[in-house]
PDB file of N, CA, C and O in Angstrom, chain B, residues numbered from 101:
ATOM      1  N   UNK B 101       0.811  -1.179   0.000  1.00  0.00           N
ATOM      2  CA  UNK B 101       0.000   0.000   0.000  1.00  0.00           C
ATOM      3  C   UNK B 101       0.861   1.253   0.000  1.00  0.00           C
ATOM      4  O   UNK B 101       0.552   2.239  -0.669  1.00  0.00           O
ATOM      5  N   UNK B 102       1.955   1.196   0.768  1.00  0.00           N
ATOM      6  CA  UNK B 102       2.802   2.379   0.854  1.00  0.00           C
ATOM      7  C   UNK B 102       3.437   2.709  -0.490  1.00  0.00           C
ATOM      8  O   UNK B 102       3.587   3.880  -0.841  1.00  0.00           O
ATOM      9  N   UNK B 103       3.810   1.672  -1.244  1.00  0.00           N
ATOM     10  CA  UNK B 103       4.388   1.898  -2.567  1.00  0.00           C
ATOM     11  C   UNK B 103       3.348   2.523  -3.500  1.00  0.00           C
ATOM     12  O   UNK B 103       3.669   3.397  -4.305  1.00  0.00           O
ATOM     13  N   UNK B 104       2.113   2.070  -3.384  1.00  0.00           N
ATOM     14  CA  UNK B 104       1.038   2.632  -4.209  1.00  0.00           C
ATOM     15  C   UNK B 104       0.843   4.110  -3.895  1.00  0.00           C
ATOM     16  O   UNK B 104       0.701   4.929  -4.803  1.00  0.00           O
ATOM     17  N   UNK B 105       0.835   4.449  -2.611  1.00  0.00           N
ATOM     18  CA  UNK B 105       0.666   5.854  -2.217  1.00  0.00           C
ATOM     19  C   UNK B 105       1.832   6.686  -2.737  1.00  0.00           C
ATOM     20  O   UNK B 105       1.633   7.788  -3.248  1.00  0.00           O
ATOM     21  N   UNK B 106       3.059   6.155  -2.608  1.00  0.00           N
ATOM     22  CA  UNK B 106       4.227   6.885  -3.098  1.00  0.00           C
ATOM     23  C   UNK B 106       4.129   7.163  -4.596  1.00  0.00           C
ATOM     24  O   UNK B 106       4.484   8.250  -5.052  1.00  0.00           O
ATOM     25  N   UNK B 107       3.653   6.191  -5.354  1.00  0.00           N
ATOM     26  CA  UNK B 107       3.567   6.340  -6.804  1.00  0.00           C
ATOM     27  C   UNK B 107       2.504   7.354  -7.233  1.00  0.00           C
ATOM     28  O   UNK B 107       2.684   8.057  -8.227  1.00  0.00           O
ATOM     29  N   UNK B 108       1.404   7.431  -6.493  1.00  0.00           N
ATOM     30  CA  UNK B 108       0.262   8.228  -6.946  1.00  0.00           C
ATOM     31  C   UNK B 108       0.009   9.498  -6.134  1.00  0.00           C
ATOM     32  O   UNK B 108      -0.940  10.226  -6.426  1.00  0.00           O
ATOM     33  N   UNK B 109       0.820   9.777  -5.139  1.00  0.00           N
ATOM     34  CA  UNK B 109       0.514  10.930  -4.298  1.00  0.00           C
ATOM     35  C   UNK B 109       0.750  12.256  -4.989  1.00  0.00           C
ATOM     36  O   UNK B 109       0.143  13.256  -4.607  1.00  0.00           O
ATOM     37  N   UNK B 110       1.620  12.301  -6.003  1.00  0.00           N
ATOM     38  CA  UNK B 110       1.826  13.554  -6.737  1.00  0.00           C
ATOM     39  C   UNK B 110       0.584  13.947  -7.524  1.00  0.00           C
ATOM     40  O   UNK B 110       0.307  15.134  -7.697  1.00  0.00           O
ATOM     41  N   UNK B 111      -0.158  12.966  -7.998  1.00  0.00           N
ATOM     42  CA  UNK B 111      -1.346  13.239  -8.805  1.00  0.00           C
ATOM     43  C   UNK B 111      -2.565  13.490  -7.912  1.00  0.00           C
ATOM     44  O   UNK B 111      -3.288  14.467  -8.110  1.00  0.00           O
ATOM     45  N   UNK B 112      -2.795  12.606  -6.926  1.00  0.00           N
ATOM     46  CA  UNK B 112      -4.023  12.662  -6.130  1.00  0.00           C
ATOM     47  C   UNK B 112      -3.838  13.222  -4.723  1.00  0.00           C
ATOM     48  O   UNK B 112      -4.812  13.617  -4.082  1.00  0.00           O
ATOM     49  N   UNK B 113      -2.612  13.260  -4.245  1.00  0.00           N
ATOM     50  CA  UNK B 113      -2.359  13.693  -2.874  1.00  0.00           C
ATOM     51  C   UNK B 113      -2.387  12.505  -1.931  1.00  0.00           C
ATOM     52  O   UNK B 113      -3.107  11.534  -2.164  1.00  0.00           O
ATOM     53  N   UNK B 114      -1.614  12.583  -0.877  1.00  0.00           N
ATOM     54  CA  UNK B 114      -1.498  11.465   0.054  1.00  0.00           C
ATOM     55  C   UNK B 114      -2.731  11.230   0.901  1.00  0.00           C
ATOM     56  O   UNK B 114      -3.173  10.092   1.059  1.00  0.00           O
ATOM     57  N   UNK B 115      -3.291  12.300   1.449  1.00  0.00           N
ATOM     58  CA  UNK B 115      -4.429  12.135   2.356  1.00  0.00           C
ATOM     59  C   UNK B 115      -5.685  11.614   1.661  1.00  0.00           C
ATOM     60  O   UNK B 115      -6.364  10.758   2.228  1.00  0.00           O
ATOM     61  N   UNK B 116      -6.030  12.089   0.457  1.00  0.00           N
ATOM     62  CA  UNK B 116      -7.206  11.499  -0.217  1.00  0.00           C
ATOM     63  C   UNK B 116      -7.036  10.010  -0.506  1.00  0.00           C
ATOM     64  O   UNK B 116      -7.997   9.244  -0.423  1.00  0.00           O
ATOM     65  N   UNK B 117      -5.817   9.604  -0.845  1.00  0.00           N
ATOM     66  CA  UNK B 117      -5.582   8.177  -1.095  1.00  0.00           C
ATOM     67  C   UNK B 117      -5.749   7.403   0.211  1.00  0.00           C
ATOM     68  O   UNK B 117      -6.338   6.323   0.221  1.00  0.00           O
ATOM     69  N   UNK B 118      -5.233   7.950   1.307  1.00  0.00           N
ATOM     70  CA  UNK B 118      -5.355   7.268   2.603  1.00  0.00           C
ATOM     71  C   UNK B 118      -6.809   7.154   3.047  1.00  0.00           C
ATOM     72  O   UNK B 118      -7.173   6.195   3.728  1.00  0.00           O
ATOM     73  N   UNK B 119      -7.642   8.122   2.669  1.00  0.00           N
ATOM     74  CA  UNK B 119      -9.065   8.044   3.016  1.00  0.00           C
ATOM     75  C   UNK B 119      -9.740   6.867   2.324  1.00  0.00           C
ATOM     76  O   UNK B 119     -10.616   6.219   2.897  1.00  0.00           O
ATOM     77  N   UNK B 120      -9.324   6.593   1.074  1.00  0.00           N
ATOM     78  CA  UNK B 120      -9.920   5.499   0.322  1.00  0.00           C
ATOM     79  C   UNK B 120      -9.351   4.162   0.787  1.00  0.00           C
ATOM     80  O   UNK B 120     -10.089   3.188   0.935  1.00  0.00           O
ATOM     81  N   UNK B 121      -8.049   4.115   1.016  1.00  0.00           N
ATOM     82  CA  UNK B 121      -7.399   2.888   1.483  1.00  0.00           C
ATOM     83  C   UNK B 121      -7.522   2.786   2.992  1.00  0.00           C
ATOM     84  O   UNK B 121      -7.680   3.807   3.662  1.00  0.00           O
ATOM     85  N   UNK B 122      -7.453   1.587   3.544  1.00  0.00           N
ATOM     86  CA  UNK B 122      -7.584   1.439   5.005  1.00  0.00           C
ATOM     87  C   UNK B 122      -6.267   1.717   5.733  1.00  0.00           C
ATOM     88  O   UNK B 122      -5.720   0.829   6.388  1.00  0.00           O
ATOM     89  N   UNK B 123      -5.754   2.954   5.620  1.00  0.00           N
ATOM     90  CA  UNK B 123      -4.532   3.327   6.324  1.00  0.00           C
ATOM     91  C   UNK B 123      -4.668   4.776   6.777  1.00  0.00           C
ATOM     92  O   UNK B 123      -5.139   5.632   6.027  1.00  0.00           O
ATOM     93  N   UNK B 124      -4.256   5.035   7.993  1.00  0.00           N
ATOM     94  CA  UNK B 124      -4.336   6.389   8.532  1.00  0.00           C
ATOM     95  C   UNK B 124      -3.202   7.225   7.938  1.00  0.00           C
ATOM     96  O   UNK B 124      -2.088   6.725   7.776  1.00  0.00           O
ATOM     97  N   UNK B 125      -3.471   8.480   7.614  1.00  0.00           N
ATOM     98  CA  UNK B 125      -2.413   9.331   7.071  1.00  0.00           C
ATOM     99  C   UNK B 125      -1.209   9.448   8.014  1.00  0.00           C
ATOM    100  O   UNK B 125      -0.067   9.505   7.558  1.00  0.00           O
ATOM    101  N   UNK B 126      -1.462   9.484   9.314  1.00  0.00           N
ATOM    102  CA  UNK B 126      -0.347   9.593  10.261  1.00  0.00           C
ATOM    103  C   UNK B 126       0.534   8.343  10.224  1.00  0.00           C
ATOM    104  O   UNK B 126       1.749   8.440  10.392  1.00  0.00           O
ATOM    105  N   UNK B 127      -0.065   7.181  10.008  1.00  0.00           N
ATOM    106  CA  UNK B 127       0.710   5.939   9.890  1.00  0.00           C
ATOM    107  C   UNK B 127       1.593   5.984   8.659  1.00  0.00           C
ATOM    108  O   UNK B 127       2.758   5.591   8.714  1.00  0.00           O
ATOM    109  N   UNK B 128       1.054   6.455   7.559  1.00  0.00           N
ATOM    110  CA  UNK B 128       1.846   6.567   6.332  1.00  0.00           C
ATOM    111  C   UNK B 128       2.992   7.555   6.517  1.00  0.00           C
ATOM    112  O   UNK B 128       4.127   7.268   6.136  1.00  0.00           O
ATOM    113  N   UNK B 129       2.700   8.718   7.102  1.00  0.00           N
ATOM    114  CA  UNK B 129       3.748   9.725   7.297  1.00  0.00           C
ATOM    115  C   UNK B 129       4.840   9.214   8.232  1.00  0.00           C
ATOM    116  O   UNK B 129       6.020   9.483   8.005  1.00  0.00           O
ATOM    117  N   UNK B 130       4.465   8.486   9.274  1.00  0.00           N
ATOM    118  CA  UNK B 130       5.447   7.930  10.203  1.00  0.00           C
ATOM    119  C   UNK B 130       6.346   6.917   9.493  1.00  0.00           C
ATOM    120  O   UNK B 130       7.561   6.917   9.691  1.00  0.00           O
ATOM    121  N   UNK B 131       5.752   6.061   8.674  1.00  0.00           N
ATOM    122  CA  UNK B 131       6.535   5.077   7.927  1.00  0.00           C
ATOM    123  C   UNK B 131       7.492   5.772   6.957  1.00  0.00           C
ATOM    124  O   UNK B 131       8.648   5.368   6.834  1.00  0.00           O
ATOM    125  N   UNK B 132       7.020   6.810   6.271  1.00  0.00           N
ATOM    126  CA  UNK B 132       7.871   7.538   5.328  1.00  0.00           C
ATOM    127  C   UNK B 132       9.030   8.212   6.057  1.00  0.00           C
ATOM    128  O   UNK B 132      10.146   8.247   5.540  1.00  0.00           O
ATOM    129  N   UNK B 133       8.779   8.744   7.246  1.00  0.00           N
ATOM    130  CA  UNK B 133       9.842   9.395   8.015  1.00  0.00           C
ATOM    131  C   UNK B 133      10.885   8.383   8.475  1.00  0.00           C
ATOM    132  O   UNK B 133      12.081   8.675   8.451  1.00  0.00           O
ATOM    133  N   UNK B 134      10.443   7.186   8.898  1.00  0.00           N
ATOM    134  CA  UNK B 134      11.397   6.149   9.314  1.00  0.00           C
ATOM    135  C   UNK B 134      12.204   5.636   8.137  1.00  0.00           C
ATOM    136  O   UNK B 134      13.379   5.302   8.294  1.00  0.00           O
ATOM    137  N   UNK B 135      11.598   5.567   6.968  1.00  0.00           N
ATOM    138  CA  UNK B 135      12.327   5.130   5.780  1.00  0.00           C
ATOM    139  C   UNK B 135      13.395   6.158   5.406  1.00  0.00           C
ATOM    140  O   UNK B 135      14.487   5.782   4.981  1.00  0.00           O
ATOM    141  N   UNK B 136      13.095   7.452   5.557  1.00  0.00           N
ATOM    142  CA  UNK B 136      14.043   8.512   5.226  1.00  0.00           C
ATOM    143  C   UNK B 136      15.165   8.597   6.251  1.00  0.00           C
ATOM    144  O   UNK B 136      16.306   8.895   5.897  1.00  0.00           O
ATOM    145  N   UNK B 137      14.849   8.335   7.531  1.00  0.00           N
ATOM    146  CA  UNK B 137      15.841   8.418   8.608  1.00  0.00           C
ATOM    147  C   UNK B 137      15.781   7.140   9.439  1.00  0.00           C
ATOM    148  O   UNK B 137      14.956   7.046  10.348  1.00  0.00           O
ATOM    149  N   UNK B 138      16.639   6.145   9.150  1.00  0.00           N
ATOM    150  CA  UNK B 138      16.602   4.880   9.881  1.00  0.00           C
ATOM    151  C   UNK B 138      16.856   5.028  11.379  1.00  0.00           C
ATOM    152  O   UNK B 138      16.539   4.118  12.145  1.00  0.00           O
ATOM    153  N   UNK B 139      17.412   6.138  11.804  1.00  0.00           N
ATOM    154  CA  UNK B 139      17.628   6.373  13.227  1.00  0.00           C
ATOM    155  C   UNK B 139      16.324   6.505  14.009  1.00  0.00           C
ATOM    156  O   UNK B 139      16.326   6.384  15.234  1.00  0.00           O
ATOM    157  N   UNK B 140      15.224   6.749  13.324  1.00  0.00           N
ATOM    158  CA  UNK B 140      13.916   6.854  13.977  1.00  0.00           C
ATOM    159  C   UNK B 140      13.240   5.506  14.157  1.00  0.00           C
ATOM    160  O   UNK B 140      12.130   5.435  14.686  1.00  0.00           O
ATOM    161  N   UNK B 141      13.893   4.440  13.725  1.00  0.00           N
ATOM    162  CA  UNK B 141      13.302   3.104  13.832  1.00  0.00           C
ATOM    163  C   UNK B 141      13.132   2.729  15.306  1.00  0.00           C
ATOM    164  O   UNK B 141      13.878   3.187  16.172  1.00  0.00           O
ATOM    165  N   UNK B 142      12.141   1.895  15.564  1.00  0.00           N
ATOM    166  CA  UNK B 142      11.892   1.456  16.930  1.00  0.00           C
ATOM    167  C   UNK B 142      12.980   0.485  17.383  1.00  0.00           C
ATOM    168  O   UNK B 142      13.741  -0.040  16.570  1.00  0.00           O
ATOM    169  N   UNK B 143      13.038   0.262  18.675  1.00  0.00           N
ATOM    170  CA  UNK B 143      14.031  -0.677  19.224  1.00  0.00           C
ATOM    171  C   UNK B 143      13.809  -2.073  18.642  1.00  0.00           C
ATOM    172  O   UNK B 143      14.771  -2.792  18.375  1.00  0.00           O
ATOM    173  N   UNK B 144      12.566  -2.453  18.446  1.00  0.00           N
ATOM    174  CA  UNK B 144      12.257  -3.764  17.876  1.00  0.00           C
ATOM    175  C   UNK B 144      12.793  -3.896  16.455  1.00  0.00           C
ATOM    176  O   UNK B 144      13.363  -4.926  16.095  1.00  0.00           O
ATOM    177  N   UNK B 145      12.611  -2.855  15.652  1.00  0.00           N
ATOM    178  CA  UNK B 145      13.124  -2.894  14.275  1.00  0.00           C
ATOM    179  C   UNK B 145      14.643  -2.979  14.247  1.00  0.00           C
ATOM    180  O   UNK B 145      15.211  -3.717  13.442  1.00  0.00           O
ATOM    181  N   UNK B 146      15.306  -2.224  15.125  1.00  0.00           N
ATOM    182  CA  UNK B 146      16.773  -2.276  15.182  1.00  0.00           C
ATOM    183  C   UNK B 146      17.246  -3.646  15.641  1.00  0.00           C
ATOM    184  O   UNK B 146      18.239  -4.156  15.121  1.00  0.00           O
ATOM    185  N   UNK B 147      16.559  -4.254  16.604  1.00  0.00           N
ATOM    186  CA  UNK B 147      16.927  -5.586  17.069  1.00  0.00           C
ATOM    187  C   UNK B 147      16.716  -6.630  15.978  1.00  0.00           C
ATOM    188  O   UNK B 147      17.516  -7.553  15.826  1.00  0.00           O
ATOM    189  N   UNK B 148      15.628  -6.474  15.218  1.00  0.00           N
ATOM    190  CA  UNK B 148      15.340  -7.421  14.139  1.00  0.00           C
ATOM    191  C   UNK B 148      16.419  -7.414  13.063  1.00  0.00           C
ATOM    192  O   UNK B 148      16.695  -8.449  12.456  1.00  0.00           O
ATOM    193  N   UNK B 149      17.028  -6.261  12.824  1.00  0.00           N
ATOM    194  CA  UNK B 149      18.102  -6.193  11.836  1.00  0.00           C
ATOM    195  C   UNK B 149      19.273  -7.062  12.281  1.00  0.00           C
ATOM    196  O   UNK B 149      19.844  -7.793  11.471  1.00  0.00           O
ATOM    197  N   UNK B 150      19.636  -6.989  13.568  1.00  0.00           N
ATOM    198  CA  UNK B 150      20.707  -7.832  14.086  1.00  0.00           C
ATOM    199  C   UNK B 150      20.345  -9.306  14.050  1.00  0.00           C
ATOM    200  O   UNK B 150      21.183 -10.147  13.724  1.00  0.00           O
ATOM    201  N   UNK B 151      19.113  -9.620  14.382  1.00  0.00           N
ATOM    202  CA  UNK B 151      18.670 -11.012  14.333  1.00  0.00           C
ATOM    203  C   UNK B 151      18.657 -11.548  12.909  1.00  0.00           C
ATOM    204  O   UNK B 151      18.965 -12.716  12.672  1.00  0.00           O
ATOM    205  N   UNK B 152      18.301 -10.695  11.974  1.00  0.00           N
ATOM    206  CA  UNK B 152      18.270 -11.116  10.570  1.00  0.00           C
ATOM    207  C   UNK B 152      19.654 -11.580  10.131  1.00  0.00           C
ATOM    208  O   UNK B 152      19.779 -12.574   9.416  1.00  0.00           O
ATOM    209  N   UNK B 153      20.685 -10.868  10.552  1.00  0.00           N
ATOM    210  CA  UNK B 153      22.054 -11.257  10.204  1.00  0.00           C
ATOM    211  C   UNK B 153      22.416 -12.605  10.823  1.00  0.00           C
ATOM    212  O   UNK B 153      23.041 -13.443  10.173  1.00  0.00           O
ATOM    213  N   UNK B 154      22.021 -12.812  12.084  1.00  0.00           N
ATOM    214  CA  UNK B 154      22.307 -14.091  12.744  1.00  0.00           C
ATOM    215  C   UNK B 154      21.541 -15.242  12.105  1.00  0.00           C
ATOM    216  O   UNK B 154      22.091 -16.330  11.931  1.00  0.00           O
ATOM    217  N   UNK B 155      20.293 -15.017  11.758  1.00  0.00           N
ATOM    218  CA  UNK B 155      19.496 -16.068  11.116  1.00  0.00           C
ATOM    219  C   UNK B 155      20.124 -16.442   9.778  1.00  0.00           C
ATOM    220  O   UNK B 155      20.236 -17.624   9.452  1.00  0.00           O
ATOM    221  N   UNK B 156      20.527 -15.452   9.012  1.00  0.00           N
ATOM    222  CA  UNK B 156      21.162 -15.716   7.712  1.00  0.00           C
ATOM    223  C   UNK B 156      22.457 -16.508   7.906  1.00  0.00           C
ATOM    224  O   UNK B 156      22.728 -17.445   7.155  1.00  0.00           O
ATOM    225  N   UNK B 157      23.259 -16.136   8.911  1.00  0.00           N
ATOM    226  CA  UNK B 157      24.522 -16.824   9.175  1.00  0.00           C
ATOM    227  C   UNK B 157      24.277 -18.286   9.524  1.00  0.00           C
ATOM    228  O   UNK B 157      24.958 -19.168   8.999  1.00  0.00           O
ATOM    229  N   UNK B 158      23.317 -18.556  10.398  1.00  0.00           N
ATOM    230  CA  UNK B 158      23.010 -19.931  10.808  1.00  0.00           C
ATOM    231  C   UNK B 158      22.478 -20.725   9.617  1.00  0.00           C
ATOM    232  O   UNK B 158      22.879 -21.869   9.401  1.00  0.00           O
ATOM    233  N   UNK B 159      21.595 -20.131   8.860  1.00  0.00           N
ATOM    234  CA  UNK B 159      21.004 -20.814   7.705  1.00  0.00           C
ATOM    235  C   UNK B 159      22.074 -21.210   6.693  1.00  0.00           C
ATOM    236  O   UNK B 159      22.074 -22.333   6.188  1.00  0.00           O
ATOM    237  N   UNK B 160      22.987 -20.280   6.400  1.00  0.00           N
ATOM    238  CA  UNK B 160      24.030 -20.569   5.422  1.00  0.00           C
ATOM    239  C   UNK B 160      25.075 -21.534   5.967  1.00  0.00           C
ATOM    240  O   UNK B 160      25.615 -22.339   5.208  1.00  0.00           O
ATOM    241  N   UNK B 161      25.374 -21.475   7.261  1.00  0.00           N
ATOM    242  CA  UNK B 161      26.382 -22.355   7.858  1.00  0.00           C
ATOM    243  C   UNK B 161      25.922 -23.809   7.849  1.00  0.00           C
ATOM    244  O   UNK B 161      26.752 -24.718   7.829  1.00  0.00           O
ATOM    245  N   UNK B 162      24.639 -24.035   7.863  1.00  0.00           N
ATOM    246  CA  UNK B 162      24.111 -25.396   7.889  1.00  0.00           C
ATOM    247  C   UNK B 162      23.531 -25.806   6.543  1.00  0.00           C
ATOM    248  O   UNK B 162      22.498 -26.470   6.467  1.00  0.00           O
ATOM    249  N   UNK B 163      24.220 -25.395   5.485  1.00  0.00           N
ATOM    250  CA  UNK B 163      23.919 -25.813   4.110  1.00  0.00           C
ATOM    251  C   UNK B 163      22.507 -25.441   3.659  1.00  0.00           C
ATOM    252  O   UNK B 163      21.940 -26.090   2.779  1.00  0.00           O
ATOM    253  N   UNK B 164      21.953 -24.411   4.255  1.00  0.00           N
ATOM    254  CA  UNK B 164      20.636 -23.873   3.889  1.00  0.00           C
ATOM    255  C   UNK B 164      19.524 -24.913   3.951  1.00  0.00           C
ATOM    256  O   UNK B 164      18.609 -24.906   3.128  1.00  0.00           O
ATOM    257  N   UNK B 165      19.610 -25.810   4.937  1.00  0.00           N
ATOM    258  CA  UNK B 165      18.565 -26.817   5.097  1.00  0.00           C
ATOM    259  C   UNK B 165      17.815 -26.668   6.423  1.00  0.00           C
ATOM    260  O   UNK B 165      16.776 -27.302   6.605  1.00  0.00           O
ATOM    261  N   UNK B 166      18.314 -25.846   7.354  1.00  0.00           N
ATOM    262  CA  UNK B 166      17.623 -25.663   8.626  1.00  0.00           C
ATOM    263  C   UNK B 166      16.288 -24.971   8.393  1.00  0.00           C
ATOM    264  O   UNK B 166      16.190 -24.055   7.577  1.00  0.00           O
ATOM    265  N   UNK B 167      15.277 -25.408   9.103  1.00  0.00           N
ATOM    266  CA  UNK B 167      13.971 -24.776   9.059  1.00  0.00           C
ATOM    267  C   UNK B 167      13.811 -23.813  10.215  1.00  0.00           C
ATOM    268  O   UNK B 167      14.761 -23.527  10.943  1.00  0.00           O
ATOM    269  N   UNK B 168      12.603 -23.319  10.372  1.00  0.00           N
ATOM    270  CA  UNK B 168      12.295 -22.327  11.395  1.00  0.00           C
ATOM    271  C   UNK B 168      12.628 -22.824  12.788  1.00  0.00           C
ATOM    272  O   UNK B 168      13.286 -22.114  13.549  1.00  0.00           O
ATOM    273  N   UNK B 169      12.189 -24.030  13.145  1.00  0.00           N
ATOM    274  CA  UNK B 169      12.399 -24.528  14.506  1.00  0.00           C
ATOM    275  C   UNK B 169      13.870 -24.716  14.834  1.00  0.00           C
ATOM    276  O   UNK B 169      14.317 -24.366  15.926  1.00  0.00           O
ATOM    277  N   UNK B 170      14.618 -25.266  13.895  1.00  0.00           N
ATOM    278  CA  UNK B 170      16.039 -25.500  14.167  1.00  0.00           C
ATOM    279  C   UNK B 170      16.810 -24.188  14.276  1.00  0.00           C
ATOM    280  O   UNK B 170      17.699 -24.062  15.118  1.00  0.00           O
ATOM    281  N   UNK B 171      16.484 -23.228  13.447  1.00  0.00           N
ATOM    282  CA  UNK B 171      17.147 -21.928  13.544  1.00  0.00           C
ATOM    283  C   UNK B 171      16.798 -21.262  14.857  1.00  0.00           C
ATOM    284  O   UNK B 171      17.673 -20.679  15.498  1.00  0.00           O
ATOM    285  N   UNK B 172      15.531 -21.332  15.281  1.00  0.00           N
ATOM    286  CA  UNK B 172      15.108 -20.734  16.537  1.00  0.00           C
ATOM    287  C   UNK B 172      15.853 -21.373  17.698  1.00  0.00           C
ATOM    288  O   UNK B 172      16.328 -20.673  18.592  1.00  0.00           O
ATOM    289  N   UNK B 173      15.958 -22.702  17.690  1.00  0.00           N
ATOM    290  CA  UNK B 173      16.681 -23.397  18.764  1.00  0.00           C
ATOM    291  C   UNK B 173      18.157 -23.022  18.760  1.00  0.00           C
ATOM    292  O   UNK B 173      18.755 -22.846  19.821  1.00  0.00           O
ATOM    293  N   UNK B 174      18.736 -22.901  17.594  1.00  0.00           N
ATOM    294  CA  UNK B 174      20.152 -22.529  17.491  1.00  0.00           C
ATOM    295  C   UNK B 174      20.362 -21.115  18.037  1.00  0.00           C
ATOM    296  O   UNK B 174      21.358 -20.864  18.716  1.00  0.00           O
ATOM    297  N   UNK B 175      19.469 -20.214  17.760  1.00  0.00           N
ATOM    298  CA  UNK B 175      19.572 -18.850  18.275  1.00  0.00           C
ATOM    299  C   UNK B 175      19.440 -18.815  19.799  1.00  0.00           C
ATOM    300  O   UNK B 175      20.081 -17.995  20.456  1.00  0.00           O
ATOM    301  N   UNK B 176      18.624 -19.687  20.356  1.00  0.00           N
ATOM    302  CA  UNK B 176      18.449 -19.718  21.814  1.00  0.00           C
ATOM    303  C   UNK B 176      19.671 -20.250  22.526  1.00  0.00           C
ATOM    304  O   UNK B 176      19.880 -19.941  23.699  1.00  0.00           O
ATOM    305  N   UNK B 177      20.498 -21.055  21.836  1.00  0.00           N
ATOM    306  CA  UNK B 177      21.709 -21.613  22.460  1.00  0.00           C
ATOM    307  C   UNK B 177      22.714 -20.565  22.680  1.00  0.00           C
ATOM    308  O   UNK B 177      23.796 -20.846  23.195  1.00  0.00           O
TER     309      UNK B 177
END
């Protein structure tokens, strides 16, 4: 939805599009601000970036055959 708003907001405006789509204008503006400045990301988003690197490392180290449960257990160790 955010990509659609970005593509069409110059023609129709952001708020009218948000009125038609099920998204609050403030939610869209907050997402756009976080995309422009990653320092505004929440603690959860910043933590997920670090976890993403660890998940990728574990997945690749085990010949890319580990599934969700095995990766989760490996991360807990």
